C-alpha positions in Angstrom: 32.5 18.1 14.3 32.3 16.7 17.8 31.0 13.2 18.3 28.1 14.4 20.5 27.0 16.8 17.7 27.3 14.0 15.1 25.2 11.6 17.2 22.5 14.3 17.6 22.4 14.8 13.8 22.3 11.1 13.1 19.6 10.6 15.7 17.5 13.4 14.1 17.9 11.8 10.6 17.0 8.4 11.9 13.8 9.8 13.5 12.9 11.6 10.3 13.4 8.5 8.1 11.9 5.9 10.3 8.2 6.2 9.4 6.5 2.9 9.5 6.0 1.9 5.8 6.3 -1.3 3.7 7.6 -2.0 0.3 5.6 -4.0 -2.2 6.3 -5.6 -5.6 3.8 -7.7 -7.5 2.3 -8.2 -11.0 -1.2 -7.6 -12.1 -3.3 -10.3 -13.7 -3.2 -10.7 -17.5 -5.8 -8.6 -19.4 -5.8 -7.7 -23.1 -2.9 -10.2 -23.5 -0.4 -8.4 -21.2 0.2 -7.5 -17.5 2.0 -4.8 -15.6 4.3 -4.6 -12.5 3.1 -2.8 -9.4 5.9 -1.7 -7.0 6.6 1.0 -4.5 6.5 1.9 -0.8 3.2 2.2 1.1 2.0 5.3 2.8 2.6 5.7 6.5 0.6 3.6 8.9 -3.1 4.6 9.6 -4.3 3.4 13.0 -7.3 1.1 12.8 -8.8 -0.5 15.9 -6.0 -2.4 17.7 -3.9 -2.6 14.4 -3.1 -0.3 11.5 -3.4 -0.3 7.7 -1.4 1.4 4.9 -2.4 3.1 1.7 -1.0 1.4 -1.4 -1.1 3.7 -4.5 0.8 4.6 -7.6 1.1 3.9 -11.3 1.9 0.6 -12.9 4.8 0.0 -15.3 4.3 1.2 -18.8 3.2 -1.3 -21.4 4.4 -0.7 -25.0 2.3 -2.1 -27.9 3.8 -1.0 -31.2 3.7 2.8 -31.4 1.3 3.1 -28.5 1.4 2.2 -24.8 -0.4 2.9 -21.5 -0.2 2.5 -17.7 -2.8 2.2 -15.0 -3.4 3.9 -11.6 -4.1 2.0 -8.5 -5.1 3.2 -5.0 -6.2 0.8 -2.2 -5.9 0.4 1.5 -4.1 -2.7 2.9 -5.7 -5.0 5.4 -4.5 -4.8 9.0 -1.2 -6.1 10.2 -0.7 -9.9 9.9 1.7 -11.1 12.6 4.6 -13.4 11.6 6.3 -15.9 13.9 9.6 -14.0 13.9 8.0 -10.8 15.4 7.5 -8.9 12.2 4.3 -8.4 10.3 3.0 -7.9 6.7 -0.2 -6.6 5.2 -2.5 -8.1 2.5 -3.6 -5.8 -0.2 -5.8 -6.3 -3.4 -7.7 -4.2 -5.9 -8.2 -3.3 -9.4 -6.4 -0.7 -11.5 -8.0 2.2 -13.4 -9.5 1.5 -16.8 -7.1 2.6 -19.5 -6.9 1.5 -23.1 -10.3 -0.2 -22.6 -9.3 -2.6 -19.8 -8.2 -2.8 -16.2 -6.2 -5.4 -14.2 -6.7 -7.0 -10.8 -3.8 -7.5 -8.3 -3.3 -9.0 -4.9 -0.3 -9.7 -2.7 1.4 -9.1 0.7 3.7 -6.2 1.5 7.3 -6.9 2.5 7.8 -7.6 6.2 8.1 -4.8 8.7 8.9 -4.5 12.4 6.2 -4.7 15.0 7.3 -1.5 16.7 5.0 1.3 15.9 6.8 4.6 15.1 4.9 7.7 15.7 3.9 9.2 12.3 4.2 12.9 11.5 0.9 14.8 11.0 1.7 16.1 7.5 0.5 12.9 5.7 -3.2 12.9 6.6 -4.1 12.2 3.0 -2.7 8.7 3.4 -5.4 7.8 6.0 -8.7 8.4 4.3 -11.8 7.2 6.1 -12.9 4.3 3.9 -15.7 1.9 4.7 -13.3 -1.0 3.9 -10.9 0.0 6.6 -13.6 -0.2 9.3 -15.2 -3.3 7.9 -15.3 -5.8 10.7 -14.3 -8.7 8.5 -11.2 -6.8 7.3 -10.4 -5.6 10.9 -10.5 -9.2 12.1 -8.0 -10.6 9.7 -4.9 -10.5 11.9 -3.5 -13.9 11.0 -2.4 -15.5 7.7 -5.5 -17.7 7.9 -7.7 -14.6 8.2 -6.8 -13.0 4.9 -8.9 -15.2 2.6 -11.9 -12.9 2.4 -10.1 -9.6 2.3 -10.1 -9.0 -1.4 -13.9 -8.8 -1.5 -13.9 -6.3 1.3 -11.1 -4.0 0.1 -12.5 -1.0 -1.8 -10.7 1.5 -4.2 -9.7 4.7 -2.6 -11.7 7.8 -3.6 -10.0 9.7 -6.4 -8.0 6.7 -7.3 -6.3 8.5 -10.2 -5.6 12.1 -11.2 -8.3 14.0 -13.2 -6.1 14.3 -16.3 -6.2 10.5 -16.9 -10.0 10.2 -16.8 -11.5 9.2 -20.2 
């Protein structure tokens, strides 16, 4: 294959795989004498004012208790980008898991760092940008520094349909 053709293919792959997302990895609080791990990759960026937010959703790790076990669903929107001194940024996120096995868990953390360059998102992921009251809340939108994240957990709401129907009890 000619070098020019190879560069074109590599360029196309880079473009397809360079959506702006963040990884995250945290633990829930302790409830019912145990906790779960929450980890994954956020949804693509959702523009919000002069910043952007990300959807953070998934399923916790499985907890085994004797012959039984369970997991929880979570689905929240992050706060806006929080600029870091090195030119990267992070996002604060917090929320509560679904109620399973008679309890839920709270969680809160920051995403991994990401570049400040905004990469144009594809239009196929509109489900990752729901129109939540929390994402337009002025207090949340104003938290663009580390000092401004203190009140975000009270303003962040669960996403609608935070877990699939088959898990409802």
